[in-house]
C-alpha positions as CSV (number, residue, x, y, z in Angstrom):
1,M,32.4,10.9,1.1
2,Q,33.7,14.5,0.9
3,D,35.0,16.3,4.0
4,F,32.5,18.5,5.9
5,P,31.0,21.0,5.7
6,H,28.9,20.2,2.6
7,H,27.1,23.1,0.8
8,Y,24.0,22.9,-1.3
9,R,22.5,25.6,-3.5
10,V,19.0,25.8,-5.0
11,G,17.6,28.8,-6.7
12,T,14.7,30.2,-8.7
13,R,13.6,33.2,-10.7
14,L,10.0,34.0,-11.4
15,T,7.6,36.8,-12.4
16,A,4.6,38.0,-10.4
17,A,2.2,36.4,-12.9
18,E,3.4,32.8,-12.2
19,D,1.4,30.6,-9.9
20,G,4.2,28.2,-9.0
21,V,7.9,28.1,-8.6
22,V,10.5,26.3,-10.7
23,L,13.4,25.2,-8.5
24,A,16.9,24.7,-10.1
25,A,20.2,23.3,-8.9
26,D,23.3,22.7,-10.9
27,G,23.3,19.3,-12.6
28,L,19.7,18.4,-11.7
29,P,16.4,18.6,-13.5
30,D,14.2,21.6,-12.7
31,L,11.5,20.9,-10.2
32,D,8.1,22.6,-10.7
33,T,6.4,23.4,-7.3
34,A,3.3,25.2,-6.1
35,P,1.3,25.6,-3.0
36,P,-0.6,22.5,-1.8
37,M,-4.5,22.4,-1.7
38,E,-4.4,23.2,2.0
39,F,-2.9,26.6,1.2
40,G,-5.1,27.4,-1.8
41,G,-3.1,25.6,-4.5
42,K,-4.4,23.1,-7.0
43,G,-2.5,20.2,-5.4
44,D,-1.0,19.1,-8.7
45,R,2.7,19.7,-8.0
46,W,5.2,19.2,-5.3
47,S,5.0,21.8,-2.5
48,P,7.4,22.8,0.2
49,E,5.4,20.6,2.6
50,T,5.4,17.5,0.4
51,L,9.1,18.1,-0.4
52,L,10.0,18.1,3.3
53,V,8.1,14.9,3.9
54,A,9.7,13.4,0.8
55,A,13.1,14.4,2.2
56,V,12.4,12.5,5.4
57,C,11.4,9.5,3.4
58,D,14.3,9.7,1.0
59,C,16.8,10.2,3.8
60,F,15.5,7.2,5.8
61,V,15.7,4.9,2.7
62,L,19.1,6.0,1.6
63,G,20.4,5.7,5.2
64,F,18.8,2.3,5.5
65,K,20.5,1.1,2.3
66,A,23.9,2.3,3.5
67,I,23.6,0.8,6.9
68,A,22.2,-2.5,5.6
69,A,25.1,-2.8,3.2
70,A,27.7,-2.0,5.9
71,S,25.9,-4.5,8.2
72,R,25.7,-7.1,5.5
73,L,22.0,-7.4,6.0
74,T,20.3,-9.3,3.1
75,W,16.9,-7.9,2.2
76,T,14.5,-8.1,-0.7
77,D,11.9,-5.4,-0.4
78,L,11.4,-2.1,1.6
79,D,8.2,-0.2,1.5
80,V,8.3,3.1,3.3
81,R,5.6,5.7,3.9
82,V,6.1,9.0,5.8
83,D,3.2,11.0,7.3
84,G,4.0,14.5,8.4
85,T,1.8,16.6,10.6
86,L,1.8,20.4,10.1
87,D,0.2,22.4,12.9
88,R,0.1,25.9,14.4
89,I,2.0,26.1,17.6
90,D,2.5,29.4,19.4
91,R,1.1,31.2,16.4
92,K,3.7,29.7,14.1
93,M,3.1,26.9,11.5
94,R,5.6,24.1,11.8
95,F,5.8,20.3,11.4
96,T,5.3,18.8,14.8
97,H,5.4,15.1,14.1
98,F,6.6,12.6,11.4
99,V,5.7,8.9,11.4
100,V,8.0,6.8,9.3
101,S,6.3,3.4,8.5
102,A,8.7,0.8,7.1
103,R,7.8,-2.7,6.0
104,L,11.0,-4.7,5.3
105,T,11.1,-8.1,3.7
106,V,14.2,-10.2,4.5
107,P,15.1,-13.9,4.0
108,A,14.9,-16.3,6.9
109,G,17.8,-15.8,9.3
110,Q,17.9,-12.0,8.9
111,E,14.8,-11.2,10.8
112,T,16.4,-10.7,14.2
113,R,19.0,-8.1,13.0
114,A,16.6,-6.2,10.7
115,P,14.7,-4.2,13.3
116,R,17.9,-2.7,14.8
117,I,19.1,-1.7,11.3
118,L,15.8,0.1,10.6
119,E,16.2,1.9,14.0
120,K,19.7,2.9,13.0
121,A,18.4,4.3,9.7
122,E,15.9,6.5,11.6
123,E,18.5,7.6,14.1
124,A,21.0,8.5,11.4
125,C,18.7,10.5,9.2
126,L,20.3,13.9,8.8
127,I,17.0,15.5,7.7
128,T,15.0,14.5,10.9
129,N,18.1,15.3,13.0
130,S,17.9,18.8,11.6
131,L,14.3,19.3,12.5
132,S,12.6,20.0,15.8
133,A,9.6,17.7,15.1
134,E,9.1,14.4,16.9
135,V,9.9,11.4,14.7
136,Q,8.3,8.0,15.3
137,L,9.4,4.8,13.6
138,S,6.8,2.1,13.0
139,S,8.4,-0.9,11.5
140,E,7.4,-4.4,10.4
141,V,9.9,-7.1,9.3
142,I,8.5,-9.9,7.1
143,V,10.3,-13.1,6.4
144,G,9.8,-13.9,2.7
């Protein structure tokens, strides 16, 4: 890992006639975005709202993989869903709550350690640590 601080740059350029936004970052494929249906969009592209919820999901999974590897946890399958709640609080729209639902399959003998590693992944997520919204982890460990 590189020394801190890390810097990330994303940009776009558009005309007034365009209905969406194409995001670009060096070395990455462009990402076509638009408003979600809740804000009058067609709902056929990623939106800032879905991208934020996706960032929570991705951060949790990548954190889990790193922590599981460092902890030598053996696992076979991880299914993660994140639900984000956007609300209006004090006349400002903001995400107020995220539920991270994780279903982890581990071989016999790993099931007692697995819940703590899932908790560590949630606690270590730099995305949720950067947000003011409440985060709830709902986890299930299956021996399989």
